[in-house]
C-alpha positions in Angstrom: 14.8 1.7 0.9 15.8 5.2 2.0 18.7 5.2 -0.4 16.4 4.1 -3.3 13.9 6.9 -2.4 16.7 9.5 -2.3 18.1 8.3 -5.6 14.6 8.5 -7.1 14.1 12.1 -5.9 17.7 13.1 -6.8 17.2 11.8 -10.4 14.0 13.8 -10.8 15.5 16.9 -9.3 18.5 16.6 -11.6 16.1 16.5 -14.5 14.3 19.5 -13.0 17.6 21.5 -12.8 18.4 20.6 -16.4 15.0 21.6 -17.5 15.2 25.0 -15.7 18.2 25.8 -17.9 15.8 25.8 -20.8 12.6 27.0 -19.1 12.6 30.1 -16.8 11.1 29.6 -13.4 7.8 31.4 -13.2 6.9 33.9 -10.5 5.9 32.0 -7.4 9.0 29.8 -7.4 7.4 26.6 -8.8 9.4 25.4 -11.9 7.4 25.3 -15.0 8.2 21.6 -15.6 5.8 19.2 -17.3 4.5 16.7 -14.8 4.3 16.4 -11.0 6.7 15.1 -8.4 4.4 14.2 -5.5 5.4 13.3 -2.0 2.6 11.7 0.1 2.5 11.7 3.8 -0.2 9.8 5.6 -1.4 6.9 7.7 -2.7 3.4 7.0 -4.9 0.9 8.6 -6.1 -2.7 8.0 -9.7 -3.3 6.9 -11.6 -6.6 7.3 -9.3 -7.8 10.1 -9.7 -9.6 13.4 -9.4 -7.4 16.5 -6.1 -9.0 17.5 -4.6 -7.5 14.3 -5.3 -3.9 15.2 -2.6 -1.3 14.6 -1.7 1.9 16.4 -2.7 5.0 14.5 0.2 7.4 14.6 3.1 4.9 14.2 1.3 3.3 11.2 2.5 5.8 8.6 2.6 5.9 4.8 5.2 7.6 2.7 5.1 7.7 -1.1 7.1 9.6 -3.7 6.0 9.5 -7.4 6.4 11.2 -10.7 3.4 11.6 -13.0 3.4 12.9 -16.5 0.2 14.5 -18.0 -1.4 13.8 -21.4 -4.2 16.0 -22.5 -7.4 14.2 -23.5 -10.6 15.6 -25.0 -8.6 18.6 -26.3 -6.0 21.0 -25.2 -8.1 23.0 -22.8 -10.7 20.4 -21.9 -9.6 20.3 -18.3 -9.0 16.5 -18.5 -5.6 14.9 -18.3 -4.4 11.3 -18.1 -1.4 11.0 -15.7 0.6 7.7 -15.7 3.6 7.6 -13.4 6.1 5.6 -11.4 6.9 5.8 -7.7 8.1 4.2 -4.5 5.9 3.5 -1.5 6.5 2.6 2.1 3.9 1.5 4.6 4.7 1.0 8.3 2.4 -1.0 10.4 2.6 -0.9 14.2 0.6 -3.6 16.0 -1.0 -3.0 19.4 0.1 -4.5 22.8 3.7 -4.8 21.8 3.1 -7.5 19.3 4.6 -7.9 15.8 4.8 -10.6 13.1 7.3 -13.4 13.1 7.8 -16.3 10.8 5.3 -19.1 11.3 7.3 -22.4 11.4 4.1 -24.4 10.8 3.5 -22.7 7.4 7.1 -22.2 6.2 9.3 -19.2 5.3 6.6 -17.4 3.2 4.3 -16.9 6.2 3.8 -15.0 9.4 2.2 -15.2 12.9 1.4 -12.4 15.3 3.3 -12.9 18.6 4.1 -10.8 21.7 7.6 -9.4 21.6 8.1 -10.2 25.2 7.1 -13.8 24.6 10.0 -14.0 22.1 12.7 -11.8 23.7 11.9 -12.0 27.4 9.2 -10.8 29.9 11.5 -8.3 31.6 12.1 -6.0 28.7 10.6 -2.6 27.8 9.6 -2.3 24.2 10.6 1.1 22.7 9.9 0.6 19.0 7.8 -1.9 17.1 7.0 -1.5 13.3 6.7 -3.6 10.2 7.9 -1.8 7.1 6.8 -2.8 3.6 8.3 -1.2 0.5 6.9 -1.2 -3.1 7.6 0.1 -6.5 4.3 1.6 -7.7 2.8 2.4 -11.1 -0.1 4.9 -10.7 -2.6 5.7 -13.5 -4.7 8.8 -12.8 -7.5 10.7 -14.6 -7.6 14.4 -13.5 -10.1 17.2 -14.1 -8.7 20.8 -13.7 -11.2 23.5 -12.9 -9.0 26.2 -14.3 -8.8 25.1 -17.9 -6.3 27.9 -18.9 -3.7 27.2 -16.2 -3.6 23.6 -14.8 -0.7 24.3 -12.4 -2.7 27.0 -10.6 -6.0 25.1 -10.7 -8.0 23.2 -8.1 -8.4 19.6 -9.4 -10.0 16.3 -8.6 -8.6 12.9 -9.6 -9.5 9.3 -9.6 -7.0 6.5 -10.3 -5.6 3.2 -9.6 -2.1 1.8 -9.0 -0.3 -1.4 -9.1 2.7 -2.0 -6.8 5.3 -4.7 -6.7 6.9 -5.7 -3.3 10.5 -4.8 -3.1 11.3 -5.9 0.5 9.8 -6.0 4.0 11.2 -6.1 7.5 10.3 -5.8 11.1 12.2 -3.4 13.4 12.2 -3.9 17.2 14.0 -1.8 19.8 13.8 -2.7 23.5 15.6 -2.2 26.7 16.5 -5.3 28.7 16.7 -5.8 32.5 20.3 -4.6 32.6 19.4 -1.3 30.9 21.0 -2.3 27.6 19.2 -1.2 24.4 18.7 -3.9 21.7 17.7 -3.2 18.1 16.7 -6.0 15.8 15.9 -5.7 12.1 14.6 -8.9 10.5 14.2 -8.8 6.7 11.7 -11.4 5.5 8.7 -11.7 3.2 6.4 -12.7 6.0 3.8 -14.0 3.6 3.0 -10.6 2.2 1.4 -10.4 -1.2 4.0 -9.8 -3.9 1.6 -7.5 -5.8 -0.7 -4.9 -4.5 -3.4 -3.0 -6.4 -6.1 -0.6 -5.5 -8.0 2.6 -6.3 -7.5 6.1 -5.0 -8.7 9.7 -5.3 -7.2 13.1 -4.8 -8.6 16.6 -4.2 -5.9 18.9 -5.3 -5.0 22.6 -4.8 -1.9 24.5 -6.1 1.0 22.8 -4.3 -0.8 20.2 -2.2 -3.4 17.5 -2.3 -5.7 15.5 0.0 -5.8 11.8 -1.0 -7.2 8.4 0.0 -6.3 4.9 -1.2 -8.3 1.6 -0.9 -6.5 -1.6 -1.5 -8.4 -4.2 -3.5 -6.1 -7.1 -2.7 -5.3 -8.9 0.5 -2.2 -7.6 2.3 -1.0 -11.2 3.0 -1.0 -14.2 0.7 -4.0 -16.5 1.1 -3.8 -18.3 4.5 -0.2 -17.2 5.0 -0.7 -14.2 7.3 -1.6 -14.0 10.9 -5.0 -15.7 11.7 -5.3 -16.5 8.0 -6.6 -12.9 7.6 -8.0 -11.6 4.4 -7.4 -8.0 5.5 -6.9 -5.2 2.9 -5.4 -1.8 3.4 -6.8 1.8 3.6 -4.4 4.7 3.3 -5.0 8.4 3.5 -3.2 11.7 4.0 -1.9 14.8 2.3 0.7 15.3 -0.4 2.9 18.2 -1.6 3.9 18.8 -5.2 7.6 19.8 -5.6 7.1 20.6 -9.3 
């Protein structure tokens, strides 16, 4: 997933470099390139979940990178643009009390159950890391209003939008130290009953160079009755983003 993200960014920066050969970089250092390369940093949590499915705040992080291209609507200087795009998103969920998801043998390979890591790997271990990583390819659609109608790039803006994401892969990552002081790292790549498609709505409050954003997932994180406790939990994400160009 890291390689795919780097290739995505590298491709856009290559386009950026090529475009700068034709368009001079304006004063202020931000290339005058049509569109936005946005990198989101934030956190996620599960909504509508049982208490046993609680996650730890700081390790449950969200990282998105996306490119969006603007189309003027209602006229050249109306302040409104429609911004479709494409991106890659990663959500990391860290469950409390050293628990994580494992395949549920009673439901089959497309399922998961929440279990204690010590119950699976031994009572005498010390858990150092415990996350579930879920990766998507996303297609955002966004409607923006720019307050500075003569210069959108230097304008404060508000946006509402939605996005659809398709599951690329998911895995759990566990690191623990056993009774002999040896560190074990286990990465288990499975579907875990996660929904193959995610969709939701989001909003942004933007300033030149960065944004504050929030996302509300409209679908269940896990397929119906295939996740831990048969949960119907959905996801809430929020954070800040920076605009590279």
